[in-house]
C-alpha positions as CSV (number, residue, x, y, z in Angstrom):
1,M,10.1,-8.7,-25.3
2,N,12.9,-6.8,-23.7
3,G,16.5,-7.8,-24.1
4,P,19.1,-8.5,-21.4
5,L,18.6,-7.2,-18.0
6,T,22.0,-8.0,-16.5
7,T,23.2,-4.5,-16.1
8,A,20.1,-3.2,-14.5
9,D,19.8,-6.1,-12.2
10,D,23.5,-5.9,-11.1
11,R,23.1,-2.2,-10.4
12,D,20.0,-2.9,-8.4
13,S,21.7,-5.6,-6.3
14,R,24.7,-3.3,-5.6
15,L,22.4,-0.4,-4.7
16,A,20.4,-2.7,-2.3
17,E,23.7,-3.8,-0.7
18,L,25.0,-0.2,-0.3
19,L,21.7,1.0,1.1
20,E,21.5,-1.9,3.6
21,A,25.1,-1.2,4.7
22,L,24.2,2.5,5.2
23,M,21.1,1.7,7.1
24,E,23.0,-0.7,9.4
25,R,25.5,2.0,10.2
26,K,22.7,4.3,11.0
27,R,21.0,1.7,13.3
28,R,24.3,1.4,15.2
29,G,24.4,5.2,15.7
30,E,27.4,5.7,13.3
31,P,27.6,8.3,10.5
32,A,26.1,6.9,7.3
33,E,29.0,8.2,5.1
34,V,26.9,8.4,2.0
35,E,29.4,10.6,0.2
36,Q,32.2,8.1,0.9
37,A,30.0,5.3,-0.6
38,A,29.2,7.5,-3.6
39,R,32.9,8.2,-4.2
40,E,33.7,4.5,-4.0
41,N,30.9,3.7,-6.5
42,P,30.9,6.6,-9.0
43,D,28.6,4.8,-11.4
44,L,26.0,4.6,-8.7
45,A,26.7,8.0,-7.0
46,D,23.7,10.0,-8.2
47,E,21.1,7.3,-7.7
48,L,22.5,6.4,-4.3
49,R,22.3,10.0,-3.1
50,Q,18.6,10.2,-4.4
51,L,17.6,6.9,-2.8
52,W,19.3,7.8,0.5
53,A,17.5,11.1,0.5
54,A,14.3,9.2,0.2
55,V,15.1,7.5,3.5
56,Q,14.9,11.0,5.1
57,V,11.9,12.2,3.1
58,V,9.7,9.1,3.7
59,G,10.5,9.5,7.4
60,V,7.9,12.2,7.4
61,F,5.3,9.5,7.1
62,G,6.4,7.3,10.1
63,R,8.9,4.5,10.5
64,T,10.9,4.3,7.3
65,S,13.2,2.2,5.2
66,P,15.1,2.7,2.1
67,V,13.4,3.1,-1.2
68,P,13.8,-0.1,-3.3
69,P,16.4,0.4,-6.1
70,T,13.9,-0.3,-8.8
71,H,13.0,1.7,-11.9
72,D,9.8,3.7,-11.9
73,R,8.8,1.9,-15.1
74,P,10.2,-1.5,-14.0
75,P,12.3,-3.4,-16.4
76,R,10.1,-5.9,-18.2
77,S,11.6,-9.0,-16.7
78,P,11.0,-12.1,-18.9
79,S,10.5,-14.3,-15.8
80,T,9.5,-17.6,-17.2
81,V,8.5,-16.4,-20.6
82,A,10.6,-17.3,-23.6
83,L,12.8,-14.6,-25.2
84,P,11.9,-13.7,-28.8
85,Q,14.0,-15.1,-31.6
86,G,17.2,-13.1,-32.1
87,A,17.4,-11.8,-28.5
88,V,20.7,-12.3,-26.8
89,A,20.4,-14.0,-23.4
90,P,22.4,-12.5,-20.6
91,A,25.4,-14.4,-19.2
92,G,24.5,-16.7,-16.4
93,P,26.4,-18.1,-13.4
94,P,29.0,-20.8,-14.1
95,L,26.8,-23.8,-14.2
96,P,27.2,-27.0,-16.4
97,R,25.0,-27.6,-19.4
98,R,23.6,-30.6,-17.5
99,F,21.9,-29.9,-14.2
100,G,20.7,-33.0,-12.4
101,D,17.8,-34.4,-14.4
102,Y,17.6,-31.3,-16.6
103,E,19.4,-30.1,-19.7
104,F,19.8,-26.3,-20.1
105,L,18.6,-25.1,-23.5
106,E,19.0,-21.3,-23.1
107,Q,18.9,-18.6,-20.4
108,I,15.7,-16.7,-20.6
109,G,15.7,-14.3,-17.7
110,R,17.3,-13.1,-14.6
111,G,16.2,-11.2,-11.6
112,G,17.6,-9.8,-8.3
113,M,18.0,-13.3,-6.8
114,G,17.7,-16.0,-9.5
115,V,18.4,-16.9,-13.0
116,V,15.8,-18.6,-15.2
117,F,16.7,-21.2,-17.9
118,K,14.6,-22.9,-20.5
119,A,15.4,-26.6,-19.8
120,R,14.3,-30.0,-20.8
121,Q,13.5,-32.6,-18.1
122,D,14.8,-36.1,-18.7
123,G,12.4,-38.9,-18.5
124,L,9.2,-36.8,-18.9
125,D,10.8,-35.1,-21.9
126,R,9.1,-31.8,-21.2
127,V,10.3,-28.2,-21.5
128,V,10.2,-26.3,-18.2
129,A,11.4,-23.0,-16.8
130,L,14.2,-23.8,-14.2
131,K,15.2,-21.1,-11.7
132,V,18.4,-21.3,-9.8
133,L,20.2,-18.8,-7.5
134,R,22.3,-16.2,-9.3
135,N,25.1,-16.5,-6.8
136,T,26.6,-19.9,-6.5
137,E,28.1,-18.8,-3.1
138,A,24.8,-17.3,-1.8
139,S,24.4,-16.7,1.9
140,E,22.1,-18.8,4.0
141,G,19.6,-15.9,4.0
142,E,19.5,-15.7,0.2
143,A,19.1,-19.5,-0.1
144,Q,16.3,-19.4,2.5
145,R,14.5,-16.6,0.6
146,F,14.9,-18.6,-2.6
147,R,13.4,-21.7,-1.0
148,H,10.6,-19.6,0.4
149,E,9.6,-18.4,-3.0
150,A,9.6,-22.0,-4.4
151,E,7.6,-23.4,-1.4
152,T,5.1,-20.5,-1.5
153,A,4.4,-21.0,-5.2
154,A,4.3,-24.7,-4.8
155,R,1.4,-24.4,-2.3
156,L,-0.8,-22.7,-4.8
157,D,-2.8,-24.5,-7.4
158,H,-4.9,-22.3,-9.6
159,P,-5.3,-22.1,-13.4
160,N,-4.1,-18.5,-13.4
161,I,-1.0,-19.0,-11.3
162,V,2.2,-20.3,-12.9
163,P,2.5,-23.9,-11.5
164,V,5.6,-25.2,-9.8
165,Y,6.6,-28.7,-10.9
166,D,9.6,-29.6,-8.8
167,V,11.7,-28.1,-5.9
168,G,15.1,-29.5,-5.0
169,E,18.9,-29.1,-4.9
170,V,21.7,-30.2,-7.2
171,E,25.1,-30.4,-5.5
172,G,23.9,-28.0,-2.8
173,Q,22.4,-25.5,-5.2
174,P,18.7,-24.9,-4.7
175,Y,16.4,-24.8,-7.8
176,F,12.8,-25.1,-8.7
177,T,11.0,-25.7,-12.0
178,M,7.8,-24.1,-13.3
179,K,5.6,-24.3,-16.4
180,F,7.4,-22.8,-19.4
181,V,5.2,-20.1,-20.7
182,E,5.3,-19.7,-24.4
183,G,4.1,-16.1,-24.7
184,T,4.7,-12.6,-23.4
185,T,3.8,-10.5,-20.4
186,L,1.0,-8.1,-19.8
187,A,3.6,-5.3,-19.5
188,R,4.8,-6.0,-23.1
189,L,1.2,-6.0,-24.3
190,I,0.5,-2.6,-22.6
191,D,3.6,-1.2,-24.2
192,E,1.7,-1.4,-27.5
193,G,-1.0,0.8,-26.0
194,P,-4.0,0.7,-23.6
195,L,-6.2,-2.3,-23.7
196,P,-9.9,-2.0,-24.6
197,P,-11.7,-1.5,-21.3
198,R,-13.6,-4.8,-21.4
199,E,-10.4,-6.7,-22.1
200,A,-8.7,-5.0,-19.2
201,A,-11.6,-5.8,-16.9
202,R,-11.6,-9.5,-17.9
203,C,-7.9,-9.9,-17.6
204,V,-7.7,-8.3,-14.1
205,A,-10.7,-10.3,-12.9
206,L,-8.9,-13.5,-13.8
207,V,-5.8,-12.3,-12.0
208,A,-7.9,-11.2,-9.0
209,H,-9.4,-14.7,-8.7
210,A,-5.8,-16.1,-8.7
211,I,-4.8,-13.7,-6.0
212,Q,-7.8,-14.5,-3.9
213,H,-6.7,-18.2,-4.1
214,A,-3.3,-17.2,-2.8
215,H,-4.9,-15.2,0.0
216,Q,-7.1,-18.1,1.0
217,K,-3.8,-20.1,1.3
218,G,-2.5,-17.4,3.6
219,T,-0.1,-15.8,1.1
220,L,0.3,-12.1,0.1
221,H,2.0,-11.5,-3.2
222,R,3.4,-8.0,-2.5
223,D,4.9,-7.4,-5.9
224,L,2.0,-7.5,-8.4
225,K,2.7,-5.6,-11.6
226,P,2.2,-6.1,-15.3
227,S,5.6,-7.7,-15.8
228,N,4.7,-10.4,-13.3
229,I,1.5,-11.3,-15.2
230,L,2.6,-13.7,-17.9
231,L,0.3,-14.3,-20.9
232,N,0.2,-17.9,-22.0
233,R,-0.6,-18.7,-25.6
234,T,-3.8,-20.7,-25.7
235,V,-4.6,-20.8,-29.4
236,G,-5.0,-24.4,-30.6
237,Q,-5.9,-25.6,-27.1
238,S,-9.4,-26.6,-26.1
239,E,-10.1,-23.5,-24.1
240,S,-9.0,-21.1,-26.9
241,R,-12.6,-20.5,-28.1
242,A,-13.7,-19.5,-24.6
243,V,-10.8,-17.2,-24.3
244,V,-11.6,-15.5,-27.6
245,E,-15.2,-15.1,-26.6
246,S,-14.2,-13.7,-23.2
247,F,-12.0,-11.0,-24.6
248,A,-14.3,-10.0,-27.5
249,S,-15.8,-6.5,-27.0
250,T,-19.6,-6.1,-27.3
251,D,-19.4,-3.1,-29.7
252,G,-18.6,-5.4,-32.6
253,A,-14.8,-4.7,-32.7
254,T,-12.8,-7.5,-31.4
255,D,-9.2,-6.7,-30.5
256,R,-7.0,-9.8,-31.2
257,R,-4.2,-8.9,-28.9
258,M,-5.8,-10.6,-25.9
259,D,-7.9,-13.3,-27.4
260,S,-5.1,-15.7,-27.6
261,W,-3.7,-15.4,-24.1
262,T,-4.5,-16.6,-20.6
263,P,-3.0,-14.5,-17.7
264,L,-0.8,-16.3,-15.2
265,V,0.5,-14.7,-12.0
266,A,4.3,-15.3,-11.5
267,D,7.1,-14.3,-9.2
268,F,6.3,-14.9,-5.6
269,G,9.7,-13.8,-4.5
270,L,8.3,-11.1,-2.1
271,A,5.4,-13.2,-1.0
272,K,4.6,-13.3,2.7
273,R,2.5,-15.5,4.9
274,V,-0.5,-13.5,6.2
275,A,-0.4,-14.9,9.7
276,G,2.8,-15.1,11.7
277,G,6.2,-16.0,10.5
278,E,9.4,-14.0,10.4
279,S,10.1,-11.8,7.4
280,L,12.8,-13.3,5.2
281,T,13.6,-9.9,3.6
282,A,16.4,-7.6,4.7
283,T,15.5,-5.6,7.7
284,G,14.4,-2.0,6.9
285,I,14.1,-2.4,3.1
286,I,10.9,-1.3,1.4
287,L,9.7,-4.2,-0.7
288,G,7.9,-3.9,-4.1
289,T,7.9,-1.7,-7.1
290,P,7.0,2.0,-6.4
291,P,4.3,2.6,-9.1
292,Y,2.4,-0.5,-7.9
293,M,3.2,-0.3,-4.2
294,P,0.4,0.5,-1.7
295,P,1.1,3.2,0.8
296,E,1.2,0.8,3.8
297,Q,3.9,-1.2,2.1
298,A,6.0,2.0,1.6
299,S,5.5,3.4,5.1
300,G,5.0,1.7,8.4
301,S,2.8,4.5,9.7
302,R,0.1,3.6,7.1
303,G,-0.6,0.2,8.5
304,R,0.4,-3.4,8.0
305,P,0.2,-5.1,4.6
306,S,-3.0,-7.1,4.2
307,P,-5.0,-8.6,1.3
308,A,-6.2,-5.1,0.6
309,S,-2.5,-4.3,-0.3
310,D,-2.6,-6.7,-3.2
311,V,-6.0,-5.2,-4.2
312,Y,-4.2,-1.9,-4.5
313,S,-1.6,-3.4,-6.8
314,L,-4.4,-5.0,-8.9
315,G,-6.0,-1.6,-9.2
316,A,-2.6,-0.2,-10.3
317,I,-2.4,-2.9,-13.0
318,L,-6.0,-2.2,-14.1
319,Y,-5.2,1.5,-14.3
320,E,-2.2,0.8,-16.5
321,C,-4.2,-1.5,-18.7
322,L,-6.8,1.3,-19.2
323,T,-4.4,4.2,-19.6
324,G,-1.1,2.7,-20.8
325,R,0.8,4.2,-17.8
326,P,1.0,3.4,-14.1
327,P,-1.1,5.5,-11.7
328,F,2.1,7.2,-10.4
329,Q,5.2,7.8,-12.4
330,G,7.8,10.3,-11.3
331,A,11.2,11.2,-12.7
332,T,12.9,9.0,-10.0
333,S,11.9,6.3,-7.6
334,V,11.9,8.9,-4.9
335,D,9.4,11.0,-6.7
336,T,7.2,8.1,-7.5
337,L,7.2,6.9,-3.9
338,L,6.2,10.3,-2.6
339,M,3.4,10.4,-5.1
340,V,2.2,7.1,-3.9
341,L,2.1,8.4,-0.4
342,D,0.8,11.9,-1.0
343,Q,-1.1,12.4,-4.3
344,E,-4.2,11.1,-6.0
345,P,-4.0,9.4,-9.4
346,V,-5.2,11.2,-12.5
347,S,-8.7,10.0,-13.4
348,P,-8.4,7.2,-16.0
349,R,-11.1,8.8,-18.1
350,R,-9.0,12.0,-18.5
351,L,-6.2,9.9,-20.0
352,N,-8.5,7.6,-22.0
353,P,-12.1,8.8,-22.6
354,K,-13.1,5.3,-23.7
355,V,-13.0,4.1,-20.2
356,D,-16.5,3.4,-18.7
357,R,-17.4,5.4,-15.6
358,A,-18.2,2.3,-13.6
359,L,-14.8,0.7,-14.5
360,E,-13.1,3.9,-13.5
361,L,-14.8,3.9,-10.1
362,I,-13.8,0.2,-9.6
363,C,-10.2,1.1,-10.4
364,L,-10.1,4.2,-8.2
365,K,-11.6,2.3,-5.3
366,C,-8.7,-0.1,-5.5
367,L,-6.3,2.8,-5.4
368,Q,-7.6,4.4,-2.2
369,K,-4.8,5.4,0.1
370,Q,-6.5,4.0,3.2
371,A,-6.8,0.2,3.0
372,D,-10.3,0.1,4.6
373,L,-11.7,2.2,1.7
374,R,-10.6,-0.4,-0.9
375,Y,-12.2,-3.7,-1.7
376,Q,-11.4,-5.9,1.3
377,S,-10.6,-8.9,-0.8
378,A,-9.6,-9.7,-4.3
379,A,-12.8,-11.7,-4.6
380,E,-14.8,-8.6,-4.1
381,L,-12.9,-6.8,-6.8
382,A,-13.3,-9.8,-9.2
383,D,-17.0,-9.8,-8.5
384,D,-17.4,-6.1,-9.3
385,L,-15.4,-6.5,-12.5
386,E,-17.6,-9.4,-13.6
387,K,-20.7,-7.4,-12.8
388,F,-19.4,-4.7,-15.1
389,L,-18.7,-7.2,-17.8
390,R,-22.3,-8.6,-17.5
391,G,-23.7,-5.1,-17.6
392,D,-24.9,-5.3,-13.9
393,R,-24.5,-2.5,-11.4
394,P,-21.2,-3.0,-9.5
395,S,-21.2,-2.5,-5.7
396,V,-19.0,0.6,-6.0
397,W,-22.0,2.5,-7.2
398,S,-23.9,1.9,-3.9
399,G,-23.4,4.0,-0.8
400,G,-26.0,4.9,1.9
401,L,-26.2,8.0,4.0
402,G,-24.3,6.3,6.8
403,D,-21.4,5.5,4.4
404,V,-21.4,9.2,3.2
405,I,-21.2,10.5,6.8
406,G,-18.6,7.9,7.8
407,N,-16.4,8.9,4.9
408,L,-16.9,12.6,5.6
409,L,-15.6,12.2,9.2
410,R,-12.7,9.8,8.6
411,E,-9.1,10.7,8.2
412,T,-7.7,11.3,4.7
413,H,-4.4,9.8,3.6
414,H,-2.7,13.2,4.4
415,A,-3.5,12.9,8.1
416,P,-0.2,11.2,9.0
417,V,1.7,14.5,8.3
418,L,0.0,15.9,11.4
419,E,2.5,13.8,13.4
420,N,5.0,16.4,12.4
421,W,2.8,19.2,13.7
422,G,1.4,17.6,16.9
423,L,3.9,19.2,19.4
424,L,3.8,22.5,17.4
425,W,0.0,22.6,17.7
426,M,0.3,22.1,21.5
427,W,2.7,25.1,21.6
428,H,0.3,27.0,19.3
429,S,-2.6,26.4,21.7
430,L,-0.5,28.0,24.5
431,V,0.5,31.0,22.3
432,I,-3.0,31.7,21.1
433,F,-4.4,31.5,24.6
434,L,-1.8,33.9,26.0
435,L,-2.4,36.3,23.1
436,C,-6.1,36.4,23.9
437,A,-5.5,36.6,27.6
438,V,-3.3,39.7,27.2
439,T,-6.0,41.2,24.8
440,N,-8.7,40.7,27.4
441,W,-6.5,42.1,30.1
442,M,-5.9,45.2,28.0
443,L,-9.7,45.5,27.5
444,W,-10.2,45.3,31.3
445,Q,-7.6,47.9,31.8
446,D,-9.7,50.2,29.6
447,Y,-7.3,50.5,26.6
448,R,-9.5,52.3,24.0
449,D,-6.8,53.0,21.4
450,H,-6.9,50.6,18.4
451,L,-3.2,50.7,17.7
452,P,-2.0,48.7,20.8
453,Y,-4.4,45.8,19.8
454,L,-3.3,46.0,16.2
455,A,0.4,46.0,17.2
456,L,-0.1,43.1,19.6
457,W,-1.9,40.8,17.1
458,S,0.3,41.8,14.1
459,V,3.6,41.4,15.9
460,G,2.5,38.4,17.9
461,L,1.0,36.4,15.1
462,I,3.7,37.2,12.5
463,A,6.5,36.5,15.0
464,W,4.9,33.2,16.2
465,G,4.1,32.2,12.6
466,S,7.7,32.7,11.6
467,I,9.0,30.7,14.6
468,F,6.4,27.9,14.0
469,W,7.4,27.5,10.4
470,W,11.1,27.6,11.2
471,L,10.6,24.8,13.8
472,R,8.7,22.8,11.2
473,R,11.3,23.1,8.5
474,R,13.9,22.2,11.1
475,G,12.1,18.9,11.6
476,G,12.7,17.7,8.1
477,P,11.4,18.0,4.5
478,V,8.1,19.9,4.1
479,L,5.6,18.1,2.0
480,F,3.3,19.7,-0.6
481,V,0.2,19.1,1.5
482,E,1.9,20.8,4.5
483,R,2.5,23.8,2.3
484,Q,-1.2,23.9,1.5
485,I,-2.1,23.7,5.2
486,A,0.4,26.5,5.9
487,H,-1.2,28.6,3.2
488,A,-4.6,28.2,4.8
489,W,-3.2,29.0,8.2
490,A,-1.4,32.1,6.9
491,A,-4.7,33.2,5.3
492,G,-6.3,32.9,8.8
493,I,-3.5,35.0,10.3
494,A,-3.8,37.7,7.6
495,A,-7.6,37.8,8.1
496,S,-7.2,38.1,11.8
497,I,-4.8,41.0,11.5
498,A,-7.1,42.6,8.9
499,I,-9.9,42.7,11.5
500,F,-7.9,45.0,13.7
501,V,-6.8,47.1,10.7
502,V,-10.5,47.6,9.7
503,E,-11.4,48.5,13.3
504,W,-8.6,51.1,13.3
505,L,-9.7,52.6,10.0
506,L,-13.4,52.8,11.1
507,A,-12.5,54.5,14.5
508,P,-14.1,56.2,16.2
509,K,-17.4,54.8,14.8
510,V,-16.3,51.3,15.8
511,G,-15.0,50.6,19.2
512,V,-12.1,48.4,20.1
513,L,-12.7,44.6,19.7
514,T,-16.2,45.3,18.3
515,L,-15.4,43.0,15.3
516,S,-13.5,40.4,17.4
517,P,-16.2,37.7,17.1
518,I,-15.3,37.4,13.5
519,L,-11.9,36.0,14.7
520,A,-13.8,32.8,15.7
521,V,-15.5,32.7,12.3
522,F,-12.2,33.0,10.4
523,A,-10.6,30.3,12.7
524,G,-13.6,28.0,12.0
525,M,-13.1,28.5,8.3
526,V,-9.5,27.4,8.6
527,F,-10.5,24.2,10.4
528,V,-13.1,23.5,7.6
529,V,-10.2,23.6,5.2
530,K,-8.2,21.2,7.4
531,A,-11.2,18.9,7.7
532,G,-11.3,18.6,3.9
533,M,-7.6,18.0,3.6
534,L,-6.7,16.0,6.7
535,S,-9.5,14.6,8.7
536,G,-13.3,15.1,8.9
537,V,-13.0,15.2,12.7
538,F,-11.9,18.8,12.3
539,Y,-15.4,19.7,11.4
540,L,-16.1,19.5,15.1
541,P,-13.7,22.2,16.2
542,A,-14.8,24.2,13.2
543,L,-18.4,24.0,14.5
544,A,-17.2,24.9,18.0
545,L,-15.4,28.0,16.8
546,F,-18.4,29.1,14.7
547,L,-20.6,28.8,17.8
548,T,-18.1,30.7,19.9
549,A,-18.7,33.8,17.9
550,V,-22.2,34.1,19.4
551,P,-21.2,34.4,23.1
552,M,-18.3,36.6,22.1
553,A,-20.8,39.0,20.6
554,L,-23.2,38.7,23.6
555,F,-20.5,39.0,26.3
556,P,-17.8,41.3,24.8
557,Q,-16.0,41.8,28.1
558,I,-14.8,38.2,28.1
559,G,-15.0,37.6,24.3
560,P,-11.2,37.4,23.6
561,L,-10.8,35.0,26.5
562,L,-13.6,32.8,25.3
563,F,-12.0,32.7,21.8
564,G,-8.6,31.9,23.3
565,A,-9.9,29.1,25.5
566,V,-11.9,27.4,22.7
567,S,-9.0,27.8,20.1
568,A,-6.5,26.4,22.6
569,V,-8.6,23.3,23.1
570,C,-9.2,22.9,19.4
571,F,-5.5,22.8,18.8
572,F,-4.2,21.1,21.9
573,I,-6.3,18.0,21.8
574,P,-5.5,16.9,18.2
575,G,-1.9,18.1,18.8
576,L,-1.6,15.7,21.7
577,I,-3.2,12.8,19.8
578,Y,-0.8,13.2,16.8
579,H,2.2,13.9,19.0
580,R,1.6,10.6,20.8
581,R,1.3,8.8,17.4
582,S,4.6,10.3,16.4
583,L,6.2,8.9,19.5
584,Q,4.7,5.5,18.9
585,H,6.2,5.6,15.4
586,G,9.6,6.5,16.7
587,Q,9.8,10.1,15.5
588,H,11.5,12.8,17.5
589,P,9.8,15.9,18.6
590,L,10.5,18.8,16.3
591,P,11.7,21.5,18.8
């Protein structure tokens, strides 16, 4: 297991305090003074600047909050697991060797809020893991959050959740005791390499049952990750034979790394009651660990955390069990968080060809960006994993025509970026209509020279495109998916101008605006690209534009005006919808 975590934890606590102070200044309308904070804390300067930048970047996705000051590959916190022999325990708070009815034996771990000791309980003469607040002069809020963790865990009674024995105070200092786990963590096991697929499935199925129990008790964990899955040594106990059989692979090769362990879920420090209740966490701080955090936990515009949020984290754990790495792992926390929000994970089978296709589909279903596309409960996930282990067909394989059509028309996880484009699309609808109206007026005025039309569309589209992009960049950082959309749009502009160039080159054989119906075809193709990247709803304006090419060809005297009217509607309506969403999420109009 890892050694001391004191330095990393202290840095994280300081970073969290600095970020909260900066956010508080911003909420009051005062300058954040990030550089001043960086100068006063030179050892944290670089990371503080990166994390503060994330506040601005994540703002693209809706209501935002600072990125948690956690490592992308989180420190393997010992939690309630014993340190290996020879490891040096970090220094703890100034507490006596005796603590009420307990005798401290050694310090075995420490997190952002508490310190964990191995202790012996008088009277019962049993060894427990005893957790106390790190800060003996903790604020009332910290003490309340500490008690919340203890009370949450104490309500849960499941064989795969670390049990809480006692909750109380000694001389005003809160504490609670848990089962002392003589073992390791899933994170440490994965550090040695990916688990065999069947072992990974069995392990995550057991954890999923535990999380389902927590959900039934009204509790979301919100910080599931391999380092919070403890592995209890079971060899020599009555259930050890069943555990060995459970983790034995069917191909004749039994991997002994898991056959002596039972997974236990720990650390309910970020747990939240599903229904009601005021959050006990600092306002505006993103909670969780970026590589295992669902999009809705990272950005308010992606929805509210739900049981499907913990399902996402279980999928991230399964992914790491299968591949040896988290689904998203950037150079910094900022990079990782943006990957969680904007990118798809690499297929597990590309990283580990031994992974079964069915297990890969189960894993990827958990990692869907949209919560309603995941398993809606941990029990559903556990059921599919158990079907896989039995050799039955998991539900993830099924899908009727209605499901296919529904998925085709729904929004993708990239759709929230349209909130940055809503007002711009409304302006674009006006520009394109005016451009087409002027073109039609020129046609009615009997302009028969190709060059005026070529000049109007070339100068008009290029000028407006430049202004459009300048306004978008002025609104904040431009995401990768937005650059892809911009490239598709630029291709449409280039193709539109090319139509007038071709007409000019073919003159006098081809009259003015003879090829103009192709404008509607090109515009429809651009919307097809948007439908695939952003929302299947855009197939409807694509179809409308394709059909518009027919009356444009049949009624050439009003063809440009028809195209302008249909194009304006295709841009104005979604622009208005997403602009209203941006206002609901507290974003400011770009121009």
